[in-house]
C-alpha angles and dihedrals in degrees: 000000000000118000119225104236118201118220116262125216114246132186126218113215119201104207098323097326116107101227114167142002131215142158126262137163096239143350093267090058090046091052090051091059088062089063097048110116094214090059092047089050091049093049092048091051098042115086137197117194087353093302122115111246091229128032093198091251108064116096118259110214131179121210136160109283121252117243094260090049093049088051091056090050093048092049092051092046093051093047098041135083117273111260136182089207129082110284116219117195115196118220094199130058112264125211117245100046096280117174127247091252124049114182112206133188104227094182110221106008120206090029116244113260117228 
């Protein structure tokens, strides 16, 4: 019998800075997100106070979200538009008037293994 597992909220830290939250089925899936090139590109392009969120060198690490981070995600999810894509909720203020939630179409996630 297969258990129905509800998604868990995870946080991606850049260096030691909690940066964004998202839902994944398990920690392994959450860690895989940190290796996705589209996410790395997005984090390198996004800026806060004129500084890119990711310099291309700092470690990206996924962990289970803390209660306050989960609350930020839940509020954004409840107030946002429904999306079939992966919803990323930034924990820091982005330049350019971006919204709290930014649905993305990650393609095949997690990526197929060959």
